[in-house]
N, C-alpha and C positions, 0 to 999 in steps of 0.2 A: 327206219323211217315208218312212221304210222300212217294208216289210211285215213286221210281227211274226210272222206266221203262216207255214206252210210253203207259200210260193208253188210251190215245186216239188212240194209235196204234192198239189196240184190235179191235177197231171199224172200223179202216181203213185197217186192214190186208187184207181183202178180194180184196182190189183194186190192189194187186200186182199179177202179174202172177206167176205161178208156176216155170216158167223157169228163172225168174230173181233173182238176188241176192239183199237181203234187203239193204246191205250196200251201194248199188248205191243211191245216194242222190236225186234221182228223182222219182216221182210217176209213176208207170208202165202204169197206164190208159192212159197216154198221149203217150206211144209208139204206133205206127201204121205202117202199111205196105207201106205207101206211101214214107217212107225213105228207100233207097236201096243202092246197091253196088256203083252206080255213085256217090251218096251223100259222102259215104265214101272215095272214091278216091279223090274227091275234097278236102275233109278234110285232108287226108293224104298230098296232095300237098301243101296246106296252112301250115301244120306243117313243111314240107320240107324246105319252105321259112323262116319261123319265127326261125326255129332251136331251139326251146324250148327243155329243157331236157325232157326225156320220164320217164313214169311209165308203166311198162309192166306187164301183167298177163297171165298166160299159164294154161288152164285147161286140166290135163292129168288124167282121171277118172280111178282110180284103178279097178272100178267094171267091166271094159272091160276085165281084164286078169283073167284067171283061179285062183281059190283059191289054187290050188296045186302048182302054179308057185311061188317060192320064190324070195323075192326082191333081193336077192344075186345071182340069176342064172345068168350065163354069156350069156345063150341064153334062150330066151322066145319065144315058138312058139304058142303063143296065137293069133290066127288069127285077132280077132277083135282089140285088142291093136296095133298089128303091122300094120294093114291096117290105123288105126287112126293116128299112128305116121307119116306115110308116107304122109297122107293128111295135117298134122298139119305142117310138115317141108315144104310142098308146100305153105301153106298159109302164113307162115313166110316170104318165098321168095317173093311171090306177094306183100304182104304188105311192106316188106323191101325195094324193089326196088323203091317204091313210097316215102318211107320216106327218102331215102338217106342214104349212107354208113356212118358208124363211129358214128351214134347218141348217145349222152350220156344218159345212163340208170341210174337215181338215185334211183329208187324204182323197185323191181321186186318181183312178187308173184306167186308161183306155187301151184295150188289148185287141189283138187281131191283125196288126200290120198297118202300114201307112194308109190313111184313109184319103178319099177324095176331098180336097180341101173345102169344097162347096157343102160336102156332107158334114164334114167336122164343124164348120161355121154354124150350120143349122142346128146340129146337135148340141153345141155348147150354148147357143142362144136359148134353147129349150130348157136345157138344165139350169141355166142361170134364172130364168123365170120361176123355177120351183125350189131352187136351193141357194144358200148364201155361202159362196166359196171364199176361203181364206185368201189372204193376199201373200205375194210372193215369199216374204220371209217366214211367214207362220205356217203355210199350207205346203202340201208335197203333192203335186200334180204331174203325173207320169205318163208316158205314152210309148208304146212299142212301135218301131218303124222297120221297114223292110229295106235293106242295103241298096238294092238295084231299082227301087222305085221312089227313091227319096234324093232330093238334090238341095242346093243352097236356098232356092226360093221356098221349096216346101218346108225347109226348116224354119225360115223366118216367119212364114204364115203360121206354123204351128206354135211357135213361140208367142205370136200375137194373140193366140187363144188362151194364154195364161199358163201353159205347161212349164214346169220348172225342171223335170227330170226326163231324160230320154234313154230308152234302151234300144241298142242297135243289135240285131240278130246276124251272126256270121252265117251265110248261106251254107246249106248242106249238099254236098256233091251227090250223096245218095237220093235226095228228094229232087234234084235238078239235073237231068242228064246232060243238058246244054253247058253246065258249069265244069270247066276243066280244072285240073290240079293247079295249073299256073294262075288261073283266075282266082282259085280259093287262096292261094298263098300271096296274091298281090295286096299289099296294105293300102294302096292309094284310094280306094273307094271308101274304106272306113276312115282313113286319115282325113279326107275331104269333109266327111260328115261331123267328124269330132272337131275339126276347125269351124265349121258353121255353127255347131252347138255352143262353142265357147265364144264366138263372135256375137251370137244373139242373145248371150246371157243365160243359158241353162245352168242351173246350179250344180247338176251332177249329170254324168254320163256313164252308162252302163253298157257292157259289152256281154252279149250271151254266146257262149262258145261250148259247143257239144263234143263229146269224145265217145269212142267205142264202136263206130260203124266200121264195117269190113274194109272199106277203102282207106281208112286211116291206118297209120302206123305210128309207132312211138317217135320216130325221126320226124315225120310230116307234122305231128301234132306239136313237137317241140319247137319247130321252125315257126308254125303258126302262132303260137303263144308268144314266142320271143318278139314277133314283129308287133303284136298287140300291146305287149309291155312297153315297148318303144314309144307307142302313141300316148302312154300315160292316162288311160281312162280312169275315172274315179272309182269305178266298181268293175268287177268281172263275175259273172255268174257262169260257172262250170258245171255242166250236168252230163249225166250218162244217157246216151240215145235210148238205152233199154227202158228207161223210166223217165222219159223227158217231159218237160212242161208241155201243156195242151198244144201250144201253137207249133211245136216242133214234132209233134207225133206224125209220122208217115201214114197216110191212108192207104199205101200200096204194100201188099204182101210180096215176097219174092226176093230175089238177089239183092236188090237195092236196100232191102231192110235188114240184111244180114249183119250181125255184130262181130266185133273183135274178139279174139280168144280172151280168156280170163287173164292170162299172163300179160298181153299187150295192154289191157285195161288197167292192171295194177301199175304197169309201167308209165302209163300216161297219167295216172294219178300222182305217182311220185315225181314226175317231171313237172306237173302243175304246182305241186307243193313247193318243190325246190326253187323253181323260177320265181313264182309270185311272192313266197316269202322273202327270198333273196332280194327281190326288188322292192321291199318294204311294204307289201300289202298285208293286212291283217285278215285271218280267217274269222267270219262271223258264224258261219254254220249254213247248212242247206245249200252248199256249194257256193256261197257268195263271199267273194274277197272284196275288201275295200281298202282305200288309202287311209292312213292314219288320221287325216283331218276331215274325213267324210263324216256326213250327218250321223250315219249309223254307228260308226266307231266312236264318235263323241258321245252319242247317247248311251251306248254300252258302257263307256268309261264312267259316266254319271248315274248309272243305273236307271236310265230312262227308255231302255230298249224293249220293245214289245213285239208279239207275233200276231198276225191275223190272217185272214184269207188271201192277203196279198204277199204274205212272207213277213220279213222283219220290218219294222216300222218304228218312228219315234213318237208316234200318236197312239196313246193307250186309251182304254175306256170308250172306244167308238163302237157304235153299231154299224156293222158292215153290211151294205145293201148291194146286190149285183143285178145288172139288167143284160138282157140279151141271151143268146144261146149258151147253155151249160153254165150260166152264171150261178155263183153261190152266194147265198145271204145268211149272215150269222148275227143273230140278236140274243144276247146273253147266251143261253145254253142251247138254243135252237138252231139248227143247220137246215137250210132248204136249198135245193138245186133245181134250176130250169132244165127243161128237155134240151138235148143237143140235136134233135131232129127238126130241121127248118119247117118242113110241111106241118109237123105237130105243133110246133111254136106258133105258127101263123094261124092255124085253125083254132087254137085255144084263145088266142087273143081276139080273133074275129067273132068269137062266141062271147066275148066279154069276160073271160075267165084268164087268171094268171097261169103262165105256162109251167107251173111246178110239176115235176115228175117223181121226186123222192126227197127224203131228208132223213134227219136224225135229231133226237133230243138227248143231250148229254146228261145222264143221270149221275147221282152222287158218286158212285164207284169211279166212273170215268173222269169225273172232274178232279179228283185227287191226282190222277196220273197226268191230266192235261196241265193242271197248275205246276206241278213238280217240273214237267218237262219244258214248260214256258220259262219258269223262273231260272232253271239251270242253264237253258240255252241262251237266255237274254243277259242274265246277270253273272253267269259262270259260278254262282254259289247258291246254296239253299240253307234256309233257316229251318232245322227239322222240327224243333218245338212249335214254330208258328204254323207249320203245316198239321201237326198234331192237334193243336188247339182249334184251327179253324174247321177241320173235317171230323174231329173226334176219333181219330185212329192212332194205333201204335205203329209208327213209321217202320220200324224193323220187321214187324210181323206182317204189315200189310205188303211190304216189298221183300218178302222173305227169299224169293228165288234170285233176287238181284243182289242181295248183300254179300254173299261170297265173291261175287265177281268185282263189287265195290272195293271189298278187302284186297283182292289181287291188284286191282288198279292203284290202290294206295301203296302196296308194297312195291309196285313199279315205279312210284313217284309221278304218277300221271294226275292223281287227286289228293286232296286233303280230306280225311274222313274221321269223324268222331260220332258219338251218339247224338250230337247236337248240330253238326254242320257237315256239308258237302261243298268243297271248293275244288273247281277244275284249275290245276296249276299250269303254268306256261307250257310244260313238256305234254300236257294232255289237250291243249286248246285244238289241236288238229283232229283230235277224236271226239269232239263235243257231240256230234250228231250219233255216234255209235253209243257213247255214254248215256245220252239221254234216252235212247232206244231201250236201254235196260229197264226202264219204267214204263214201257208201252206194253199194256195187256194183250194186245193183238198178236204180240211177237211170241207169247207164250204158246199159242197154237202151232207155230211154226217148227216146234220141237225144242230140244234142250240147247241153250246158249252157252257158248264157251268163250273164255277170254281171248283164245287165238282168233276168234272171229273178229275181234276189235283190232287186233294187232296181227295182220297176215304176214308181214315181212320181217 
């Protein structure tokens, strides 16, 4: 059984800043304070000239509102979230005036958990005044919701705002001491939300499931995964709590943040692979499993799958613009990130400045690796002469450290390899992340790479 997740990623997890989302396909070590708001403004103006379609993300952290404030409240008097929304609206105005009016939005993602519906309605109204959102069939509009702060009424009102995809997070016992193991294993709350999403016409439903906390065992993880598979979600995103997406990172240090042993983690990965593949799910990469008829699986089959700051997408050639705390913007080869400090975020916008704290410009050397990784992870094959012609490199020399490992993978029957072509074979699909990591120059600094790291069992 091969390791479906980034085994090399465990070694490289420490290189990512705690404020950055791991879905962004750029190593955070390269981000630095030399990139600022002026760089972003130039990027926005370039985007305005090219008029490429947009991919937008907005971070609306539910943690800023009081726990007593219902998502269905007509008025929410939580000072922090109200103040944040005012600044968020101002940021959208600042950025929007440089992007130009009426820009087409093909992909939109609202992160941070279930919002107060009144806030959501105002936010979407403000966004639609500035941008042209695609309709149901052609656009992908997704939202993250919290299991215990969302009900049927909330799901219906969210769908009314044009959202087509919903991502439901499985609560973490380690982050919520009031949640018992019995509560964690109970499938009824998730079942109810999945029924609601299907009734209201969401196009796809994703479940986020973390593994690797000390309170989990391979047996408890297997039980939970089995109950989720029975609910037949369209997608499951399975991640290691040691390098979790931003919304699942614990703010507390101590026993609750302790992780499972390496042996238990590997057992959970094997269980995940066996159960999901056995149930007919396809592994796309980055911990994402999808049903065979899902949009992402269909896009990959037809060579139309892409990766951006939101992970895998069927929308390529978009400029990605992020709003809110810690949001990432990517325009061509420029990456810019907002501050994750609420006070600093508000102060910058109150002073009429964009809340940028750092960024990175992808230079020619890194563009080669980024292109190879995206094409191989999305298409599962790579045209080597096309890369050499585009970037003026000799592929085998440029990736000399990786070539012996590629030959070993070829001998194992995991990839097809020649001087002109790399293809990931069915036997190697579960190792796609680790195979792509061979082309990541950042991992060169982590020490010598061995084939055994790709295949630990």
